[in-house]
N, C-alpha and C positions, 0 to 999 in steps of 0.2 A: 622842572622837577617838583613834585608835590611836597608840601610841608604839612606835617601832622603834629598833633599835640598829645603828649603823655601827661596825665594828671596823677599826682601822687599825694597820698594823705597820711597824716600821722596825728592822732588826737591826744598824744601823750605830753604835749607841752602847751604853753600859753593858756593855762587854766582850762576853760571849757571850749576854747576856740579850736575847731579843726584846722590843721595846717594843710595848705594846698600849695603845691608848686607845679608848674607846668613847663616841660622841657620840649623845645622844638628842634627837629632835625630835618635836613633835606633827605627826601627819599626814605623816611622812616616808616615802619609798619605801624598802623594805628593800634594803640593798646588801650585807649582811654577807658577809664572807669568813671562814671558820672557821680559826682558828689555834691550835695548841697552845702554851700559855704557862704558866710557873709563876707568873705575876703575875696579880693579880685584875683583872677588867674594871673600867674606869673609866666609870661612868655620869656623864659629865661635863657634859652640857649639854642641857637641855630648855628651850625658850623659851616663856614664858607672859606674862600681863599683869603690869603693875607692881603693887607692893605698895600697896594703897589707904591704908595708914597713913603712907606716906612720900612718895608721889608721886601726881599726879593721873592720871585715866584717859587723858589725852592725852599722857602722857610715857612715856619708856622708861628702863630702868636698863641702863647699858652699863658693863661691866668694862674698865677701861683697861689692865690688866696681868695677863695670864694666860698660863701655859705649858702645853704638853701633852706628857705621856708617862705611863707606867704609874704609878699611885698608888692609895691607898685610895679606895673608892667615895665619890663626892660627886655632888650633883645640883643643877644650876643652877635647875631648875624649882622646887624647894622654896624657894630663895632669891629666886625671882622676878626673875631677871636675864635680860635679853632678848638680849644680844649681848656681844661681847668683842673686844678687840684682842689677838691672840695674839702674844706676843713669842718670837722664836726662842730656844730654850733653849741655854745655853752647852754643855750636854752633847753637842749635835750639832754645835757649832761652825758651820762654813759649809755643812754638808749640810742644806739646807732641804726635803728631800723629804717628811718627815712633815707639817710644817706646810703645805706646798704642797698636799698631797693633801686636807687638811681644807678649805683655802680653795677648792679647785676643786669639792669636793662641796657646800659650803654657802656660796657667795659672798655671800649676803644676810645671813648671820648673823655671819660672822667677817671681820675685817680682819687682815692680817698685818704684823708689824714684823720685818723681816729684820735680820741681823747684819752690820755693816760689816766688810769684810775690808781691813785697812790694809797689805796686802802692799806691799813697797817697789817692786815692778815695776808698780804701778798697776792690776793686773788686777781689783782689787776694785771699781773704778769701773764697768767693763763689767758685772761681776757684779750690782751694784746696779741698773743700768739695766735689765738683762734681767729681774730679779725684779719690778721695778715695772711694766714694760711688758707682760710675758708672764703674770704671775700677779697675785693680788689683794694684793700688798704695797703698803701705802700709808704706811709709816713705816720708819725704819732706826735701829738702835741702835748707838751708839758705846760700846764697852767699852775704856777707856783702857789696860787691862792686856793687851790684845792687840796693842798697838803694839810694834814692835821695841824691844828694850832701849835705854834712853837717849833714845828718841824721844817726842815729845809729839803730841797730837791736832792741833796747829797746824803740824805739818811739812807739806811740799808735798802728800803724799798725803792727809793729813787735811783740808787746805783744799780739795783737789780733790773729795774725797768730800762735804764739807759744801756746797760750791758746787753740785755735781751734784744733791744732795738738794733744794736750793732751786729749781733749774731744773726738776726733775721734780715739784715741789709736794708732797714728802713730808717730814714733820717728822723731826727728828733727836732721838732719846732719849739722854740721857747717864746712864750707870750709874757713879756715883761711890762705889762700895762702900767704899773706904778713907777716904772723907772728902771733902766738897765743897771744903774748903780746899786740898786738893792739886791741884784741877783748875779752880778758879774763874777763874784768870787765863786759861787756855786757852778756857774757855767765853765769857768776856767778849770776848776777842780775836776769836773766830769770829763772835759776834753782832754785833760792831761792824763787821767787814769784810764780812759777808754778811747784811745786815739782812732779806733776803727769805726766809731759811731759818728755818722755824718750829722751835722747840726744846721738848722735853719733858724735864722733870727727874724722873727715876725716883725714886720713894720719897722725895719731898721733899728730894732731894739727899742722902739718908741722914743727915739732920740729926736726931740724937737729942734728946729733951727735955733742955735744958741743966741741968746740975747743977754746972758749973764755968765758968770764964772762956773756956776753949777752945771749949766747946759753944755758948756765947753768941755768940762771934765767927762761928761757922758759921751760926747763925740770922740774924745781921745780914747776912752775905754773901748768904744765900738771899733775904732780903727786898729787898736792893738790886738783885737781878736783875730785879725788877718794872719797872725803868726801861726795859728792852728789851721793846717791845710784842709781840715774837715769842716770848717765853718763857712757857710754860705749866708748871704743876706737877702732878705726880701725887701725890695724897694717898693713897698706896698702901703695901702691905706694912706696915701699922700696927704689927705685932708687931716689926718691925725698928727702929723709931724711938721706940717707947714704952719707958718704964722700969717700966711696971706690966703686969699681965696683962689679959686681956679684961675689960671692953670698951675698954681703953686710954684712959680718960677724961683722963689727963694730957696728951692731945694736943688737947684742946679749945682751949687758948690758941693753939696752932700753927695750927689750922684757921681760927680767928678772924682771926689776923694775915695768913694767906695770902689770905683773902677780902678783907680790908681793903686789902692792898697790891696784889694782882693783879686782884681782882674775881672773883666766883664763876664768871664765864664763861671764866676761865683756870685753873681748878682742877678736877681730876677724880679720882674715886675709882677705886682698883684693888685687887684682892685679893692678887695674887702667888700665885695657885693654881699648883701644888699645895702649895707650901711652907706656905701658911696652914692646910692641913688638919691638920697635926700641932700647930699652935699653938692654934687655936680652932675650926676648921671653916669651910667655905665660907659657909654660911648666916649663921653668927655674924660673919663678916668684914663682910658687908653690914649686919647689925644694929648692929655697932660704929660704923660711920660715921654711921648715923642717930642713935644715942645721942650721939655726939660733936657732931654738927651741932646737935642740940637743946640741948645744954649750952652750945654756943658761940652760941646764940640766932640761928642762921641763919633767914632767912625761908623760906617754902615755895618761893618762886621760886629762892632761892639753893641750896636743897637739890636742886632739880631740875637745876640747872646742874651741880652737883658729881657727882650720881649718874648723869648721862647726857648732858645737853644739850651740855656742853662738848665731849665727844668727838664727838657727832653734828655739831656745828658745824665741827669740824676735818675731818670726812669726810662732807661733804654728800651726801645721796642713798643712803648706805649702809644706814641703819636707818630704815624707814618708820614714821611714827607711826600708831597704830590709828585 
C-alpha cells in the first residue's frame, strides 16, 4: 500500500521561520504543497496495526499527548501508534490554524485539544465553542500561566470556560508545569462545582518521582484526585517526571499507584512529541511505557486501557477497531 506525504505550513510562529510538518498515512491521497523551508520534513505519522507484543489484534494504540510543528524526523508507523490527541502548542498560542488544517485533512486519525483563552472580556468562551462545533476539537487545555497576573483558574472567566467545556462534552486538560501543589486547590474547586466536566491531568500533574517530602506531598495530592470520578491522568512525557534516563523504570511505582487509585480505564499514555524526540525518540517513548507497565505487573487488559482504550472511551467513535 502506498505511503504519501502531506506537508502543512504555518508562518505565524517561531519568528520568521516557516513551520513545516509532514504527516504520512497508508493509502492516503497525495495532497502535498511544496514549500521552501530551512527545516527538515517531519515524517510524523503513519498508522498501522498494534504491536503484537503489547496489545491484542483487536486493540489500538492512541497517543494522548502530541504536538505538531517542525522537528527531527520521526515515524509513528515504526512505533505502531494508530492515532493521537494533538494538543495545541503554546508556540502558536491561540492561533489554531495549523492544528485545524491537520484535523480537517485527517478527521478519523486525529482529535484536537485547543488552548483556552482566559481573556478577561470572556471572548475565549465563544472561541472555545467555535473550535469545538466547527472543527474536530474535542478537548481544551487550561494553562494557568496564561491567566492575567494575580488571577486564578477559578476566576469568573475560568469557571465559565470550565462550565462551557462540560456543556460541550469536552474534557479539560490541566498543565501544571510549575507543580501540582500550586494549582491543586483550583482543580479541586472546579471539579467540585462542575462535576460534569471531565478533567485530564497532563503528565501526571508534573509530579516527579519523590526524593523528598515536598515531592511526596504532590504524589499524595495526585492520588487524592481519584475521588473525583471525572478526573483522568495522562501517564505522559515520562522524561519530565522521571529522575532516571530511558526507559524511566523509576516510574513503575507511580503507574502502579495510578492504576490502583484511578483504575486503568482512567489512565492514558502520551508521548509529548516532539519534545520526546530529543530525550529518547518516539518509538522508544512507547517502548518505555510497555517496559514500565510490565515492571508494574499490569495485566494485558490494563495495558490495553493505558495504551489506547481509555482515550478511545473518552472520544467514542473516533478511532475504529480493526
